[in-house]
N, C-alpha and C positions, 0 to 999 in steps of 0.2 A: 546488705553489704554497705550501703551508704550510711546507715545508722551506726554500724560498727566503726566505720571510718570517722564519722562525726564524733563518736565517743572516744575512740582510740587515739586520735591525733592530739587532742588536748591533754590526755593522760600522759602520752609520750612526751609532750612538751614540758609538762610539770616534772616528770622523771629526769629529763635532760637538765632542767634548771636545778633540780636538787643535786644531781651529780656534779654539775659545774660549780655549784656553791660549795659542795664538799671539797672539790679539788682546790678551789681558791682558798678555803679555810685551811686545808692541809699545807698549801704552799706558804701561807702566812706563818703557820706554826714552824715549818721548816726554816723559813727566813729568820725567825726569832732565834732558833737554835744555832743557825750559822753565825748570826751576829754575836750571840753570847759566847760560843765556843771558838770562833775564829779558826786558827790553824788546826786546833784539835778536831773540829768538825771535818775538815778535809782528811785528816789522818784516819779518823774512824771510818769514814765512808770508803776510803781507799782500801782499808784492810778488811772490811766486812764482805760477807758473801753477796749481800744485796743491800740496796739503799734503805729499805724498810727496816732491816735488822740493825743497821747502823743508827738510824734515828731512834729506834727503840732503846738501844744502848745508851745514847745520850740522854734521853728522857729518864731512863732508869737511874742514871747518875744524879741528875737534878733532884729527883724524888728522894733518893737515898740521902744525899747531902742535906736536903731541906729538913730532914728528920734528926740530924745531928744537933747537939746542943753546943754549937761553936761559940767561942768568945774571943774578944780582942785581948791582947796582953795589956796589963796595967803599966804605968810609967816605970815602976821599980823593975818589973820584969824586962821591959824594953831596954832599960839602962844596963841591967845585968848581962843580958845576952849581947848587947852591942859591945860591951867591954870585952867579953869573952871572944867575940868574933874578931875584934881588932888584934887581940893577942895571938889568935891563930893565924891571922893574916900576916902578922910580923914573923911568926914562926916559919911560914912558908918559904921564906928566903933561904934558910939553911936546912929545913926539914920538910920538903914538899909532900912526901908520902904520908907521914902522920898528920900533917895539916889537912890534907884532903879527907883522910879518914875521920878526923874530928869534925870537919864541916858536914860530912854525910850524917854522922850521928847527931849533930846539933839540929839539923833539919827535922829529924825524927822526933827529937826531944821537944822541939817547939810545936810541932804538929800535935803531939800527944797532949801538951799543955793547953792547946787551943781547943781540944775536943775531938780531933780526928782519930779514927782507928788507925793503928800503925803496924799491925802485925805483919802485913804482907805488902811488899813493895808495889805490886801492880795495883792493889786497891788504893794505896796512898796516892799514886800518880793519877788514877782515875778520879778520886775525890778532889784532888787539887785542881784538876782541869775545869771543874765547875766554876771556880772563882778566879783561877789564875791560868787561863788557857794558853797564854804565851810563855809564862815563866815555867810551866810544867814541861814544855819542850826542852828547855835548858836543863831542867832537873833530870830528865831522862838521859840526856847526853852525859851529864856529870856522873850519874849513878853507873852508867855503863863503863865509863873510864875507871871509876873507883873499883868496880867489880873485876874488870880485866887486870887492874894493877895488883890484885890479890893473888893472881896466878902467873903473871909475867911482868917483866920490867917495862913500865910505860915511860916514854920520853917525858922529860920535865915540862916541855911545852904543852903536852896534852894534859898533864896534871894542872898546869897553870890555867888552862882553858876550863877544866873541870871545876876548879876553885872559883873562877869568875862566874860560871853557871850557877854554882851553889849560892854565891853571893846574891845573884839576881833574885832567887826564890827567897832567900833569907830576908832581904829587904822588903819583899812583898808580905811575907808572913808576920814580920815583926812591926813593919810600918815605920822603918827608919832608914836613913842613908848611912851606910857604914864604910864608905870609901875612906881609906886611911888618910886621904888628904884633908878630910873634915875633922880628924881627931885633934884635940888640943895638945900642944907641946909646950914644954917648960923652958926649953933652951934652944939656942941656934944649932947645937950639935944634934938635937933630936930631929930638927928639920932636915939636916944632912942625911941622917939615917933614913928618914921618911922617903927621900928621893929614890933610894935604892929599893925600898919595899914597894913603893908605888909602881916602879917599873916592873917589878917581879909579878905583880898580880893585877895590873890594870889592863 
């Protein structure tokens, strides 16, 4: 019996150390996921059946996106999309519904150009969460408002909020600031018009 104890206790100690090391390693991995995904980490954990499946989901996203051939937009593309966005932003003052629809479509267009699969909204949001965990929260809110607006009349204030949310993701994807206050103007009257536009979508 003493011999068994003499042999068994060290083995048990080694096993406990291995288990403790694994737990610490797992905790560090979870910490890195939480740091990378931020609010998206909390969202996935809250919605999952258990923590383990939530972490598996986040790891799966990272792995999937790492295999995509993503690219940055070149300077010409950035300028082209920025001009289009500012035009839509100006349009919002008089035509908020089509402006929000165009903003939604432009996000998809830019994602596709950068190399993201765009066939399904849920997949788009999941993929975006890997690199843009904060902006994707706003994208979801904007998309929900845009979807609801297709079946019922949504108040202009909600449409404005959706547009601002789209703009947040647009700026992240394109890598530019498209606040209309930064756009060049040729005359004083243009600045007067800008004041109204800025109030509408800022």
